[in-house]
C-alpha positions as CSV (number, residue, x, y, z in Angstrom):
1,M,0.3,0.0,-0.2
2,D,1.5,3.5,-0.8
3,E,2.3,5.7,2.1
4,T,0.3,9.0,2.1
5,P,2.4,12.1,2.3
6,A,1.5,12.3,5.9
7,E,3.0,9.0,6.7
8,T,6.4,10.4,4.4
9,E,6.6,13.8,6.6
10,K,6.5,11.7,9.8
11,E,9.1,9.2,8.3
12,N,11.6,11.7,7.2
13,S,11.1,13.5,10.8
14,A,12.5,10.5,12.5
15,L,15.3,10.3,10.0
16,E,16.1,14.2,10.8
17,E,15.9,13.1,14.7
18,D,18.3,10.4,14.3
19,R,20.9,12.1,12.1
20,P,23.5,13.6,14.8
21,T,24.4,17.5,14.8
22,A,27.5,19.1,13.6
23,A,27.8,19.6,17.3
24,E,27.3,16.1,18.0
25,A,29.3,14.4,15.5
26,E,32.4,16.8,16.2
27,K,32.3,15.4,20.1
28,E,31.9,11.9,18.7
29,K,35.5,12.2,16.2
30,V,37.4,13.7,19.3
31,A,36.1,10.9,21.6
32,L,37.3,8.7,18.9
33,Q,40.5,10.5,18.6
34,E,41.3,9.9,22.3
35,N,40.5,6.4,22.0
36,E,42.9,5.7,19.6
37,E,45.8,8.1,21.6
38,A,45.1,5.9,24.7
39,A,45.2,2.8,22.9
40,P,48.4,1.0,23.3
41,S,51.1,0.8,20.6
42,E,52.5,-2.0,18.8
43,S,55.6,-1.3,20.6
44,E,54.1,-0.8,24.1
45,K,51.9,-4.2,23.5
46,E,55.0,-5.9,23.0
47,A,56.7,-4.5,25.9
48,A,54.0,-4.9,28.8
49,A,53.7,-8.6,26.9
50,E,57.8,-9.4,27.8
51,N,57.2,-7.7,31.6
52,E,54.2,-10.4,32.2
53,H,56.9,-12.9,31.9
54,F,59.2,-11.2,34.4
55,I,59.1,-12.9,38.2
56,P,59.2,-10.6,40.8
57,A,61.8,-11.3,43.5
58,K,63.5,-9.4,46.4
59,V,67.6,-9.5,46.6
60,V,68.4,-11.0,50.1
61,R,72.5,-11.2,49.7
62,V,74.7,-10.5,47.0
63,I,77.7,-12.6,46.3
64,D,79.8,-11.2,43.9
65,G,79.4,-8.8,40.7
66,D,77.3,-11.5,38.7
67,T,76.2,-14.0,41.5
68,V,72.8,-13.1,43.9
69,K,70.8,-14.3,45.9
70,V,66.8,-14.1,46.0
71,L,63.4,-14.5,47.3
72,V,61.0,-15.8,44.7
73,E,57.7,-16.8,46.2
74,G,59.0,-17.5,49.8
75,K,62.0,-19.8,48.4
76,E,65.6,-18.7,48.6
77,E,67.2,-19.0,44.8
78,T,70.9,-18.2,43.6
79,L,71.3,-16.3,40.3
80,R,73.3,-16.2,37.9
81,L,73.6,-13.6,35.3
82,L,73.8,-13.9,31.5
83,L,75.6,-12.8,29.3
84,V,78.1,-10.8,31.7
85,D,81.3,-11.8,33.4
86,T,82.8,-10.0,36.5
87,P,86.8,-10.6,37.8
88,E,86.6,-12.8,40.8
89,T,86.3,-12.0,44.5
90,V,85.1,-15.2,45.9
91,H,86.6,-18.1,43.5
92,P,88.1,-20.6,46.0
93,N,91.0,-21.1,43.2
94,K,91.1,-17.7,41.8
95,P,93.0,-14.8,43.7
96,V,90.9,-11.3,43.9
97,Q,91.3,-9.9,40.4
98,P,91.1,-6.6,39.4
99,F,87.9,-4.6,39.5
100,G,86.2,-7.7,41.2
101,P,86.1,-5.9,44.5
102,E,84.3,-2.9,42.2
103,A,82.0,-5.0,40.7
104,S,80.8,-6.5,43.8
105,S,80.5,-3.0,45.6
106,F,78.6,-1.9,42.7
107,A,76.5,-4.7,42.6
108,K,75.8,-4.5,46.3
109,S,75.0,-0.8,46.4
110,T,72.6,-1.0,43.4
111,L,71.0,-4.5,44.5
112,S,70.7,-5.1,48.1
113,G,67.4,-5.4,49.4
114,K,65.9,-4.3,46.5
115,E,62.6,-5.3,44.7
116,V,63.6,-6.8,41.6
117,E,62.5,-8.7,38.1
118,L,63.9,-11.4,36.6
119,E,64.0,-12.5,33.0
120,L,64.2,-15.7,32.1
121,D,66.0,-16.5,28.4
122,V,65.4,-20.0,27.0
123,G,67.1,-22.1,29.3
124,E,66.1,-22.0,33.0
125,R,69.2,-23.2,35.5
126,D,72.6,-23.9,34.6
127,K,74.4,-27.5,35.9
128,Y,74.9,-26.1,39.9
129,G,71.2,-25.3,39.8
130,R,71.4,-21.7,39.5
131,L,68.8,-19.7,37.9
132,L,69.9,-18.2,34.7
133,V,68.5,-14.3,34.3
134,Y,68.8,-10.7,33.4
135,L,68.2,-9.0,36.5
136,H,66.1,-5.9,36.5
137,V,66.3,-3.4,38.6
138,D,64.7,0.5,39.2
139,G,63.3,-0.1,35.2
140,K,66.7,-0.8,34.1
141,M,68.7,-3.9,33.6
142,F,71.4,-4.4,35.7
143,N,73.5,-7.1,33.1
144,K,73.7,-3.9,30.9
145,L,74.5,-1.9,33.5
146,L,78.0,-3.8,34.6
147,I,78.9,-3.9,31.1
148,E,78.5,0.1,30.6
149,N,80.4,0.7,33.6
150,G,83.3,-1.5,32.8
151,L,82.9,-3.5,35.1
152,A,82.0,-6.9,33.5
153,R,82.8,-8.0,30.2
154,V,80.5,-10.3,28.0
155,G,81.1,-13.8,28.5
156,Y,78.9,-17.0,29.9
157,V,77.7,-17.0,26.5
158,Y,76.1,-20.2,25.6
159,A,73.8,-21.0,23.1
160,P,70.5,-20.4,23.3
161,N,70.8,-18.1,26.0
162,T,71.8,-15.0,23.8
163,K,68.6,-12.9,23.8
164,H,70.3,-9.9,24.6
165,V,73.7,-10.8,23.6
166,D,73.7,-8.0,20.4
167,E,73.0,-5.1,22.6
168,L,75.3,-6.3,25.6
169,Y,78.3,-6.2,22.8
170,E,77.7,-3.0,21.5
171,L,77.8,-1.6,25.4
172,Q,81.0,-3.5,25.7
173,K,82.8,-1.9,22.6
174,A,81.8,1.3,24.1
175,A,83.1,0.9,27.6
176,R,86.2,-0.3,25.8
177,K,86.6,2.6,23.4
178,K,86.3,5.1,26.8
179,E,88.9,2.8,28.5
180,I,87.0,2.5,31.8
181,G,87.2,0.0,34.6
182,I,88.3,-3.4,33.3
183,W,89.2,-1.7,29.7
184,S,91.7,0.5,31.7
185,I,94.5,-1.9,32.0
186,E,96.0,-2.9,29.0
187,N,95.7,-6.5,27.9
188,Y,93.6,-7.6,31.2
189,A,90.3,-8.0,29.6
190,T,89.8,-10.0,26.6
191,E,86.6,-10.1,24.5
192,D,86.7,-14.2,24.1
193,E,89.2,-15.6,26.7
194,G,88.2,-13.8,30.1
195,F,90.5,-12.2,32.4
196,N,94.5,-12.3,32.4
197,G,95.8,-13.3,35.9
198,G,93.9,-15.7,37.7
199,E,91.9,-16.9,34.9
200,E,91.2,-20.7,34.5
201,K,91.0,-22.3,30.8
202,A,90.5,-25.9,30.0
203,E,92.9,-26.0,26.8
204,A,94.8,-28.6,25.0
205,P,98.4,-28.7,26.4
206,K,100.9,-26.8,24.4
207,A,104.4,-27.9,23.3
208,E,106.8,-25.6,25.7
209,A,108.9,-23.0,23.7
210,P,112.3,-22.9,24.0
211,K,113.5,-20.4,26.7
212,A,115.5,-17.6,25.8
213,E,118.9,-17.8,26.1
214,A,120.6,-15.1,28.3
215,P,123.2,-13.2,26.7
216,K,126.8,-13.2,27.4
217,G,127.2,-11.7,30.8
218,E,123.8,-12.2,32.2
219,P,123.1,-14.4,34.9
220,A,121.0,-17.6,34.3
221,G,117.1,-16.4,35.3
222,A,117.3,-13.0,33.7
223,C,115.4,-13.2,31.1
224,T,112.0,-11.7,32.8
225,I,110.7,-9.1,30.4
226,K,107.3,-10.3,29.1
227,G,106.0,-10.2,25.5
228,N,102.5,-10.4,25.1
229,I,99.9,-9.7,21.9
230,S,96.9,-8.3,22.9
231,S,93.6,-9.4,21.4
232,S,93.7,-6.6,18.7
233,G,97.3,-7.8,17.6
234,D,99.3,-5.4,19.2
235,K,102.5,-6.8,20.0
236,I,103.9,-5.2,23.8
237,Y,106.6,-6.0,25.9
238,H,106.3,-5.5,30.1
239,M,109.1,-4.8,32.3
240,P,109.1,-6.3,36.0
241,E,108.7,-2.8,37.3
242,G,105.5,-1.9,34.8
243,Q,102.1,-1.6,36.0
244,Y,100.4,-4.6,34.3
245,Y,103.2,-6.8,34.9
246,D,101.9,-9.1,37.3
247,V,98.5,-9.3,35.7
248,T,100.3,-9.8,32.0
249,K,99.6,-13.6,30.8
250,E,103.6,-13.8,28.4
251,E,103.6,-14.9,25.1
252,E,107.2,-14.8,25.1
253,M,110.3,-14.1,27.5
254,F,113.0,-11.5,26.4
255,C,116.7,-10.8,28.6
256,T,116.6,-7.1,27.2
257,E,114.3,-4.9,25.6
258,E,116.7,-4.6,22.6
259,E,115.3,-8.0,22.4
260,A,111.9,-7.5,22.3
261,V,112.2,-4.5,20.2
262,G,113.9,-6.7,17.6
263,A,111.4,-9.6,17.8
264,G,108.5,-6.4,17.1
265,Y,107.4,-5.8,20.3
266,R,106.7,-2.4,21.5
267,A,107.5,-1.0,25.1
268,S,104.1,-0.7,27.7
269,K,102.8,2.8,28.1
270,R,102.4,1.9,31.8
């Protein structure tokens, strides 16, 4: 049945009433923009998702720079920080190494009694039963702080626990360039072999190199000059009175400076 003019007019009036006014449309537009701005970005969503996997804990004792005891859900756990290696201070078979006390002191002042968060990688524990973690305190990763301050080298790198290894290597490169902390001592810290002067390494036995013979007129046992090749390939010799003599691992021994220079070595700057 055809609509009457009165019905058509009534229907049009209803449609006009349903249509928002300009002011209402503008209000809806502003509300939509505010909702979009309030919505988290993709990076924020990723960060929130990652934080969901962090485990809350409380530090009860700092053992040394890279080993800490915490309370997790009422249980005490020993943590080993992933991808960092600080000089030794409490190892039963190694002496206290340069910057070991400084790393321990930094850990104690930064972590003692703090509420922290534990970030795990793929492997949860090492062979000693310690939790392997990236330790977060006050919104910062403590593993990174150690590297940034020259109190640790990138170490303890075992696949598949390598989530943050590239970031840490970049931080190490910057600390090494600044020559701070462990990088201030020539030939002490290396990127792949630990610390010269106390670091134990399992390696195949090597054929013993022939000992340098003392020049005529020199008493036996006078060949005390250490020749060392740095990780960058520099050949440097160290005198017994030199600052780094005791922590330098010798590649060759020389009886005189002339002999060392003749072999392509230069004198240590300190």
